[in-house]
C-alpha positions in Angstrom: 0.0 0.0 0.0 1.4 3.4 -0.9 2.0 5.9 1.9 0.7 9.3 1.2 2.6 12.4 2.3 1.5 14.5 5.2 0.1 18.0 4.6 3.5 19.5 5.7 5.4 17.4 3.2 3.0 18.4 0.5 3.4 22.0 1.3 7.2 21.7 1.2 7.2 19.9 -2.1 4.7 22.2 -3.8 5.7 25.3 -5.8 4.1 28.6 -5.0 0.3 28.7 -5.7 -0.9 29.6 -9.2 -2.5 32.9 -10.2 -5.8 33.5 -8.6 -8.9 33.2 -10.9 -9.6 36.9 -10.6 -6.2 37.9 -11.8 -6.2 39.9 -15.1 -6.2 37.7 -18.3 -2.9 39.1 -19.4 -1.2 37.2 -16.6 -0.6 33.9 -18.3 -0.4 30.9 -16.1 1.9 27.9 -16.7 0.0 24.7 -17.2 3.0 22.6 -16.3 3.6 24.6 -13.1 -0.1 24.1 -12.1 0.0 20.4 -12.8 3.3 19.9 -11.0 1.4 20.6 -7.8 -0.1 17.2 -8.1 3.3 15.6 -7.6 3.0 15.1 -3.8 -0.1 12.9 -4.5 1.4 11.1 -7.5 4.7 10.4 -5.9 3.5 7.3 -3.8 2.3 5.6 -7.0 5.0 6.9 -9.4 6.6 3.5 -9.9 3.4 2.0 -11.4 2.8 5.1 -13.5 6.4 4.9 -14.9 6.0 1.2 -15.7 2.6 1.9 -17.3 4.1 4.6 -19.4 6.9 2.3 -20.5 4.4 -0.4 -21.4 2.4 2.1 -23.4 5.6 3.2 -25.3 6.4 -0.4 -26.2 2.9 -1.0 -27.3 2.8 2.1 -29.4 6.2 1.3 -30.9 4.9 -2.1 -32.1 2.5 -0.3 -34.4 5.6 1.2 -36.1 7.0 -2.3 -36.7 4.0 -3.3 -38.7 5.0 -1.1 -41.7 8.5 -2.7 -41.7 6.8 -6.2 -41.9 4.7 -4.9 -44.8 7.8 -3.7 -46.6 9.4 -7.2 -46.2 6.1 -8.9 -47.4 5.8 -6.6 -50.5 9.5 -6.6 -51.5 10.0 -10.3 -50.5 7.2 -12.9 -50.7 4.8 -10.9 -52.9 7.5 -9.9 -55.4 8.9 -13.4 -55.4 5.4 -15.0 -55.5 6.1 -17.0 -52.3 2.7 -17.9 -50.6 4.4 -19.3 -47.6 6.2 -16.1 -46.9 3.0 -14.2 -47.3 1.3 -16.4 -44.6 4.3 -16.0 -42.3 4.1 -12.2 -42.7 0.4 -12.3 -42.0 1.0 -14.3 -38.8 3.7 -11.8 -37.7 1.2 -8.9 -38.3 -1.5 -10.8 -36.2 0.9 -11.4 -33.3 2.0 -7.8 -33.3 -1.6 -6.6 -33.2 -2.4 -9.0 -30.3 0.7 -8.0 -28.4 -0.2 -4.3 -28.8 -3.7 -4.9 -27.5 -2.5 -6.9 -24.5 0.1 -4.3 -23.6 -2.4 -1.5 -23.7 -4.8 -3.5 -21.5 -2.0 -4.2 -19.1 -1.2 -0.5 -18.9 -4.8 0.2 -18.0 -4.8 -2.3 -15.3 -1.6 -0.8 -13.9 -3.0 2.7 -13.4 -6.6 2.0 -12.4 -6.1 1.2 -8.7 -3.4 3.7 -7.8 -5.1 6.6 -9.6 -8.3 5.9 -7.8 -6.3 6.0 -4.6 -4.8 9.4 -5.6 -8.3 10.8 -6.2 -9.5 9.4 -2.9 -6.5 10.9 -1.1 -7.1 14.3 -2.6 -10.8 14.2 -1.8 -10.1 13.2 1.8 -7.6 16.1 2.1 -10.1 18.5 0.7 -12.8 17.3 3.2 -10.3 17.5 6.1 -9.3 21.0 5.1 -12.8 22.2 4.8 -13.4 21.2 8.4 -10.4 23.3 9.5 -10.7 26.6 7.6 -12.3 29.5 9.5 -16.1 30.0 9.4 -15.5 33.2 7.4 -14.3 31.0 4.5 -17.6 29.1 4.4 -19.5 32.4 4.6 -17.7 33.5 1.4 -17.8 30.3 -0.6 -21.0 28.9 -2.2 -21.5 25.3 -1.2 -21.9 24.3 -4.9 -18.5 25.6 -5.8 -16.9 23.5 -3.0 -19.0 20.4 -4.1 -17.9 20.7 -7.7 -14.2 20.9 -6.6 -14.6 17.7 -4.6 -16.4 15.8 -7.3 -16.1 16.9 -11.0 -12.7 18.6 -10.7 -11.1 15.6 -9.0 -12.6 13.3 -11.6 -10.9 15.5 -14.3 -7.6 15.2 -12.5 -7.9 11.4 -12.3 -8.7 11.2 -16.0 -5.7 13.4 -16.8 -3.4 11.2 -14.8 -4.7 8.0 -16.3 -4.8 9.1 -20.0 -3.5 12.5 -21.2 -0.4 12.5 -19.0 0.8 9.1 -20.2 -0.2 9.6 -23.8 1.4 13.0 -24.2 4.7 11.2 -23.5 3.8 8.1 -25.5 2.6 10.0 -28.5 5.6 12.3 -28.4 8.0 9.3 -28.3 6.0 7.5 -31.0 6.1 10.5 -33.3 9.9 11.0 -32.8 10.6 7.3 -33.5 8.3 7.4 -36.5 10.0 10.5 -38.0 13.4 8.8 -37.6 12.1 5.7 -39.4 10.6 7.9 -42.2 13.9 9.8 -42.7 15.8 6.5 -42.8 13.4 5.0 -45.4 13.4 8.0 -47.7 14.7 11.3 -46.3 13.1 13.5 -49.0 9.6 12.2 -48.3 10.4 12.4 -44.5 11.2 16.1 -44.8 7.9 16.7 -46.5 6.1 15.2 -43.5 8.1 17.3 -41.1 7.0 20.6 -42.7 3.7 20.8 -40.7 5.5 20.8 -37.3 5.9 24.6 -37.2 2.3 25.6 -38.0 1.0 22.9 -35.7 3.0 24.3 -32.8 1.7 27.8 -33.4 -1.9 26.6 -33.7 -1.6 24.5 -30.5 -0.1 27.5 -28.6 -3.0 29.7 -29.7 -5.5 27.0 -28.8 -4.0 26.5 -25.3 -4.3 30.1 -24.4 -8.0 30.4 -25.5 -9.1 27.0 -24.2 -7.8 27.6 -20.7 -10.0 30.6 -20.3 -13.1 28.8 -21.6 -12.4 25.8 -19.4 -12.1 27.9 -16.3 -15.3 29.7 -17.1 -17.2 26.4 -17.7 -16.1 24.8 -14.4 -17.0 28.0 -12.4 -20.4 28.1 -14.1 -20.9 24.4 -13.3 -20.2 25.2 -9.6 -22.7 28.1 -9.7 -25.3 25.7 -11.2 -24.6 23.2 -8.5 -25.1 25.9 -5.9 -28.5 26.9 -7.3 -29.5 23.2 -7.5 -28.6 22.6 -3.9 -30.3 25.7 -2.6 -33.4 24.9 -4.6 -33.6 21.4 -3.1 -33.0 22.6 0.4 -35.3 25.5 0.1 -38.1 23.7 -1.8 -40.6 24.5 0.9 -40.0 28.2 0.6 -40.1 28.0 -3.2 -43.4 26.2 -3.2 -44.8 28.3 -0.3 -44.2 31.5 -2.2 -45.0 30.1 -5.6 -41.6 31.0 -6.9 -41.0 27.8 -8.9 -41.2 29.6 -12.2 -38.8 32.3 -11.3 -36.4 29.8 -9.8 -36.7 27.7 -13.0 -35.9 30.8 -15.1 -32.8 31.5 -13.0 -31.7 27.9 -13.3 -32.3 27.9 -17.1 -30.3 31.1 -17.4 -27.3 29.6 -15.6 -27.7 26.4 -17.5 -27.8 28.4 -20.8 -24.6 30.1 -19.9 -22.9 26.8 -19.2 -24.3 25.3 -22.4 -22.9 28.3 -24.4 -19.5 27.9 -22.8 -19.4 24.1 -23.5 -20.4 24.7 -27.1 -17.6 27.3 -27.3 -15.2 24.7 -26.0 -16.5 22.1 -28.5 -15.9 24.6 -31.4 -12.4 25.2 -30.2 -11.7 21.5 -30.0 -13.3 20.9 -33.4 -11.2 23.7 -34.9 -7.9 22.4 -33.6 -8.8 18.8 -34.5 -9.6 19.9 -38.1 -6.3 21.8 -38.3 -4.2 19.0 -36.8 -5.9 16.6 -39.2 -5.9 18.6 -42.4 -2.3 19.9 -42.3 -0.6 16.5 -41.8 -3.0 14.8 -44.3 -2.0 17.4 -46.9 1.7 16.6 -46.2 0.9 12.8 -46.5 -0.9 13.4 -49.8 2.1 15.4 -51.2 4.5 12.6 -50.0 2.3 10.0 -51.7 2.3 11.8 -55.0 6.1 12.3 -54.9 6.7 8.7 -53.7 4.5 7.3 -56.6 6.6 9.3 -59.1 9.8 7.9 -57.6 8.5 4.3 -57.7 7.5 4.9 -61.4 11.0 6.2 -62.1 12.6 3.3 -60.3 14.1 5.4 -57.6 12.1 3.8 -54.9 10.8 0.3 -54.3 7.1 -0.4 -53.9 7.7 -2.0 -50.6 9.5 1.0 -49.3 6.6 3.3 -50.4 4.1 1.0 -48.7 6.2 1.0 -45.5 6.6 4.7 -45.7 2.9 5.4 -46.1 2.0 2.8 -43.5 4.3 4.5 -41.0 2.9 7.9 -41.9 -0.6 6.6 -41.4 0.4 4.9 -38.1 1.5 8.4 -36.9 -1.9 9.9 -37.7 -3.5 9.1 -34.4 -0.6 10.3 -32.2 -0.6 13.6 -34.1 -4.4 14.0 -34.4 -5.0 13.2 -30.7 -2.7 16.0 -29.6 -5.6 18.5 -29.8 -7.8 16.2 -27.7 -5.0 15.6 -25.2 -4.2 19.3 -24.9 -7.9 20.0 -24.2 -7.9 17.5 -21.4 -4.7 18.9 -20.0 -6.2 22.4 -19.9 -9.3 21.1 -18.1 -7.1 19.2 -15.7 -5.0 22.3 -15.1 -8.1 24.3 -14.4 -9.4 21.6 -12.1 -6.1 21.5 -10.2 -6.0 25.2 -9.9 -9.6 25.3 -8.5 -8.7 22.5 -6.1 -5.6 24.3 -4.7 -7.5 27.6 -4.5 -9.4 25.9 -1.6 -6.4 24.0 -0.2 -4.3 27.2 -0.2 -6.8 28.9 2.2 -5.2 29.1 5.6 -6.6 26.9 8.3 -8.0 28.3 11.6 -5.4 30.7 12.9 -4.1 30.9 16.4 -2.3 28.5 18.7 -3.6 25.0 18.7 -2.1 23.6 21.8 1.6 23.2 22.4 1.8 23.7 26.1 1.7 27.5 26.0 -0.7 29.3 28.3 -0.4 33.0 27.1 -0.9 34.3 30.6 -3.4 33.0 33.1 -2.3 30.7 35.9 -3.5 27.5 34.4 -5.4 26.7 37.5 -8.9 27.2 38.9 -8.3 29.9 41.4 -11.1 32.2 42.3 -9.9 35.0 40.1 -9.6 32.9 37.0 -12.2 30.1 37.3 -15.2 29.8 35.1 -15.5 31.6 31.7 -13.7 35.0 31.6 -13.7 37.5 28.7 -10.9 40.1 29.1 -10.9 43.0 26.7 -12.3 40.8 23.9 -12.6 42.5 20.5 -13.7 40.9 17.2 -13.8 42.0 13.6 -14.6 39.6 10.8 -11.4 38.8 8.8 -12.8 40.1 5.5 -14.2 43.3 7.0 -12.6 46.6 5.8 -10.2 48.1 8.2 -12.5 51.1 8.7 -15.4 49.0 9.7 -16.7 49.2 13.3 -15.7 46.0 15.2 -18.6 43.7 16.1 -17.2 43.4 19.6 -15.0 46.0 21.2 -13.6 45.6 24.7 -15.9 42.9 26.2 -15.2 42.2 29.8 -17.3 39.5 31.5 -16.8 36.7 34.0 -19.1 33.7 34.5 -18.4 32.0 37.8 -18.0 28.2 38.0 -21.4 26.6 38.0 -23.1 29.8 37.1 -25.5 30.4 34.3 -25.2 33.7 32.6 -27.9 35.0 30.2 -26.7 37.2 27.4 -29.2 39.8 26.2 -29.0 42.4 23.5 -30.7 43.9 20.5 -30.7 42.1 17.2 -27.3 42.4 15.6 -25.6 43.4 18.8 -23.1 40.5 18.4 -24.5 37.9 20.9 -24.1 34.9 18.5 -20.6 36.1 17.6 -19.6 36.3 21.2 -20.8 32.8 21.9 -18.9 31.5 18.8 -15.7 32.8 20.3 -15.8 30.4 23.2 -15.3 27.2 21.2 -13.0 29.1 18.8 -15.4 29.0 15.9 -14.0 32.5 15.4 -10.7 33.8 16.7 -10.7 36.9 18.9 -9.1 40.0 17.2 -7.9 41.3 20.6 -8.1 40.3 24.2 -8.5 36.8 25.4 -11.0 34.2 26.8 -10.1 31.8 29.6 -11.7 28.7 30.9 -10.9 28.0 34.5 -8.0 30.4 34.1 -6.5 28.8 31.0 -6.4 30.8 27.8 -8.5 28.9 25.2 -5.8 29.6 22.5 -3.4 27.5 24.6 -5.6 24.4 24.3 -5.8 22.0 21.3 -9.1 22.7 19.6 -10.1 19.0 20.0 -9.7 19.3 23.8 -11.4 22.7 23.9 -14.4 21.4 22.0 -14.8 18.4 24.4 -15.0 20.9 27.3 -17.4 23.3 25.6 -20.7 22.1 24.1 -22.8 24.4 21.8 -26.4 24.5 20.7 -27.0 27.0 17.9 -30.1 29.0 17.3 -30.6 27.4 13.9 -30.4 23.6 14.7 -28.5 21.6 12.1 -29.1 17.8 11.9 -27.4 15.4 9.6 -28.7 12.6 7.4 -28.4 10.0 10.1 -30.5 8.5 12.9 -31.8 10.4 15.8 -29.3 8.5 18.1 -26.4 9.3 15.9 -27.3 13.0 15.8 -27.7 13.3 19.5 -24.6 11.3 20.5 -22.2 12.8 17.9 -20.6 14.9 20.6 -20.5 12.1 23.2 -18.3 9.4 21.7 -18.7 5.9 23.3 -21.9 6.8 25.1 -24.7 4.3 25.2 -28.5 4.2 25.5 -28.5 5.7 29.0 -26.8 8.9 27.8 -29.2 9.1 24.9 -32.3 8.7 27.1 -31.0 11.3 29.6 -30.3 13.8 26.8 -33.6 13.3 25.2 -35.3 13.6 28.6 -33.6 17.0 29.3 -34.7 18.3 25.9 -38.2 16.9 26.4 -37.9 15.1 23.1 -40.8 12.8 23.9 -41.7 12.6 20.2 -38.8 10.2 19.5 -40.4 7.0 20.6 -43.4 7.7 18.3 -41.1 7.9 15.3 -41.2 4.8 13.0 -38.0 3.3 14.3 -37.7 5.3 17.5 -34.2 6.7 18.0 -33.0 4.6 15.0 -35.1 6.6 12.6 -33.3 8.5 9.9 -34.1 12.2 10.2 -33.3 13.0 6.5 -31.2 15.8 5.1 -31.1 18.8 7.4 -33.7 17.1 9.5 -36.4 18.5 7.4 -38.7 15.5 8.1 -39.1 17.0 11.6 -40.7 20.2 12.8 -38.6 23.2 13.8 -39.3 22.6 17.5 -38.4 18.9 17.2 -35.1 19.8 15.5 -34.3 22.3 18.2 -34.9 19.8 20.9 -32.6 17.3 19.3 -29.9 19.9 18.9 -30.3 20.8 22.6 -30.1 17.1 23.5 -26.9 16.9 21.5 -25.4 19.8 23.4 -26.1 18.3 26.9 -25.4 14.6 26.0 -21.7 14.7 26.9 -22.3 16.5 30.2 -19.9 19.3 29.2 -18.1 21.5 31.8 -19.1 24.6 29.8 -22.3 25.0 27.9 -23.1 27.7 25.3 -26.7 27.9 24.2 -27.7 30.4 21.5 -31.5 31.0 22.1 -32.1 27.3 22.3 -35.9 27.4 23.0 -37.0 29.9 20.3 -39.0 27.4 18.3 -40.8 25.8 21.2 -44.4 26.3 22.3 -44.9 27.8 25.8 -45.8 24.4 27.4 -42.8 22.5 26.0 -40.6 25.5 26.8 -41.6 25.3 30.4 -40.9 21.6 30.6 -37.5 22.0 28.9 -36.6 24.9 31.2 -37.4 22.8 34.3 -35.2 20.0 33.0 -32.4 22.4 32.1 -32.2 23.7 35.6 -31.0 20.4 36.8 -28.4 20.2 34.0 -27.2 23.8 34.6 -26.5 23.2 38.3 -23.3 21.4 37.4 -22.3 23.4 34.3 -20.9 26.8 33.7 -23.2 28.1 31.0 -23.7 31.1 28.7 -27.2 31.4 27.3 -28.3 33.8 24.6 -31.8 34.8 25.6 -34.6 37.0 24.0 -37.5 36.2 26.3 -38.0 36.7 30.0 -38.8 33.0 30.5 -35.3 32.0 29.2 -33.6 34.8 31.1 -35.1 33.4 34.3 -33.0 30.2 33.8 -29.9 32.3 34.6 -28.3 33.3 37.8 -27.2 36.6 36.3 -27.8 38.6 33.1 -25.3 40.5 30.9 -26.5 43.2 28.6 -24.5 43.5 25.3 -24.8 46.9 23.7 -22.5 48.8 21.4 -20.1 45.9 21.2 -19.5 46.0 25.0 -21.1 44.6 28.2 -23.3 47.6 29.3 -24.6 46.1 32.5 -24.5 42.9 34.6 -26.9 41.8 37.3 -29.9 39.7 38.1 -33.0 39.9 36.0 -34.8 42.1 38.5 -31.8 44.3 39.2 -31.5 45.1 35.5 -35.2 45.7 35.2 -34.8 48.4 37.8 -31.5 49.9 36.7 -31.3 49.6 32.9 -33.9 51.2 30.6 -32.5 49.4 27.6 -32.8 46.0 29.2 -36.4 46.8 30.4 -37.2 47.8 26.8 -35.8 44.6 25.4 -37.7 42.5 27.8 -41.0 44.4 27.4 -41.4 43.3 23.7 -42.5 46.7 22.5 -41.7 47.6 18.9 -39.8 50.8 19.7 -38.0 52.3 22.5 -40.3 54.1 25.0 -40.6 57.9 25.0 -39.2 59.8 27.9 -41.4 59.6 31.0 -41.4 60.9 34.5 -39.6 59.0 37.2 -43.0 58.0 38.7 -44.1 56.5 35.4 -40.8 54.6 35.0 -41.1 53.2 38.5 -44.6 52.0 38.0 -43.8 50.4 34.6 -40.7 48.6 35.9 -42.7 47.3 38.8 -45.4 46.0 36.5 -42.9 44.4 34.1 -41.1 42.7 37.0 -44.4 41.1 38.1 -45.1 40.0 34.5 -41.7 38.3 34.4 -42.3 36.6 37.7 -45.5 35.2 36.2 -43.7 33.5 33.4 -41.7 31.3 35.7 -43.1 27.8 35.3 
């Protein structure tokens, strides 16, 4: 079994990345340089590929021996009227043909398995890399573009390695050997057949430059089409609900029409170069045939030599004519390789990933550093302009061990972003976050994410069973853990499913209601009994009765967990020991729910549910309203 290189070895062996796709067209890329980036993947199977290339050269060379046998037959047995010699020559031709076929079949067998392994290794590396790039990367890249790079593009790379790569070498060697044979047989006729070389080189160069642009455009358009297809399938309920199927169909047809036009342009280019590569050599062969016939008639050339010469020239037709086809495949493979490494060149999640460094903090669990602590935390999205206002700017907050802190703020205040910083889904721009006194950037991400469990506002389920979805964060857990997690999330609908917890929930969990998906996501978050729990408005899709039951169960879980809970409703806020108000990218106030109702007008407004901030009132009116709101919040407690 070949051993594939590590990502570090690949990076060391690779040349600098190619030009980006949005570079100006005048900046010409090197196809060879792009394709050389495949070497780290090809290196483990290079021996079989070299053997396969050698076998193909031998097989192709056998086709050039056939004209020499024909010359011997014509000038020997046929001229001497020797039937036995003719039969012997025919047998030799048959054996040469069989040997050629067997060798080409053997070459195919040699490359099939290792090249499938190369494709699988590249696809596995791409998938691994996509799990490790920052979330900002996925925010920028359409999923269809990533999907096309992991499927269609890698198939093109495999096809290139199995056929064009070998046969560019094989055909080149075959043409060189054939030209030597032609010159040896009759140098004047050989020179005639060499005349098309210069115009063919010029035509191929022109074709390569134009076809690379069309190939890139086609593959990008195929990625756009895949994106639209995926979004249409996932959003089919919205499309049908709003009666937008016709407009979506028009959009799809528009993109499909663009791709069709680009593919037709590519076909015209290939047809044009194929015609040129066919017509020019055929013209030279015709001229050589006329001159050779005249020489035979004048007695300057034997009939057998002319037959051998023309047979050799005809044997070179396919190696010459296939060059256009092979060049097209090379261009498509180069484009596919370029697109693949555009993703692979994206830096993985930045920041320390655990090498024993603590970056301050005492590494212990003393009273000053225990729990979750935000110290001067600032965050700006990586692709945001330098002049943009940071999403978070100087957040200072401490959540004590075993405490539940509710995070409240207006829409767009950065609550979800702040919670995403704890498991390092985003990296802080400034400041630091500590868990029990240890800077999270000093921990390996795998360790950090076993300590911190997250339930997002938008629950995401996978095409797997209920049990697999719930236990994905609790490796090695059994039925007891599953039952406990489902009980906390009040997922009492699970036993009623066709196969209970073994029921497949389907893609994105769309076979379930929003509330059911949210309860399974909550069960997944609490299944592993994490030390730190981050919940992003986990009860927003539940009815009031289910919400009350879930809150009652969550209180028992939160007793032993340090938790940060994004909340929008008083009932969720009442789960917390204290509340933090996020406003203007900073923590504006911290206290209990009732304390903030009395002391923070913004918090009182957020909890009141009114559509706009209240107008200025007298102190007596404010006191009466806050008292009434406090009583209302007390009444929501189950």
